[in-house]
N, C-alpha and C positions, 0 to 999 in steps of 0.2 A: 478385944483385938487391939493391938497397938496402933494400927492405922486409924481406927476410930478415935482414939485418944489424941493422936497427932492432929487429926482434922479438927477436933474440938478445940485444941490449943491454938491452932492457926486461926480459927474463926474469932478468937478473942484479941487478935492483934489489931493495932490501930490502923495499919495499912491493909485494906481489903485484898484478899487473895481468893482465887477460885480453886477449889480442891475437888478432885475426883478420886474415889477409891475404886480400884479395879481389882476384882478377886477371881481367882481360879483355883483349881485343885482342892486341897483340904479347906482352904479359906471359904469356899462356897458353902459347905455344910455348916461351918461355924457361923457365918452370916445368917443363913436360913434358920438355924436353931436358936439364935439369940438376937431377935429383932432389936433395933435401936432407931427410934423415930427420927432423930436428928441425922444420924450417919446414913441411914438407909436411903434417904432422898438424894445422896450424892454417890451412891454405890452402884457400880456397873459389874454385872455378873457374866462370866464366861458361859456361852451357850453349850460348848462342848462338854464342859464339866456337868452342867445340868442334865444333859442327855445321858451322860455316862452313869450318873447316880439316880436317874429316873425321877427327878424332882423339878419343880417350877419355882420361879422367883415371884412372890407376890409384890404388889405395889406397896411402897414407892420404889422398890428396887427396879433397876433397869437392866434389861438383858442386852448385851452387846450384839451387834450384827455379825461379828467375826470373833475369832478366838481372842482371848485376853492378851496373849503374847503379840499378836498382830496389831491389835488395837493400841497397845502401849507403844509399839514401834511407830505406828502412824501418828500418835499424839506427840511423841518426841520429835518426829519430823516436822510437825506443825508448831514446834516451839515449847511444848509442855516439858516440865522437868519431872523426872522419875525419882521417887524416894521409896526404897524398898522397906517395908515394915514387917 
């Protein structure tokens, strides 16, 4: 996934940045089917997509408390920047 590569590249910068990967729709299955130890610890999964596909997110993945779209909107309101990958 491109988001994982972007997050890895950002982690190499001299200025520390906090990165979160938020996934929904088809990206959820991609994340579940291809674990990545480094990226999974900063990945947040849409609970609605999990319910729709009948799967669960193993640790270290985190399940959002609300839909991914709403979570992203709230994060932006809190000052986070959104980069679509």
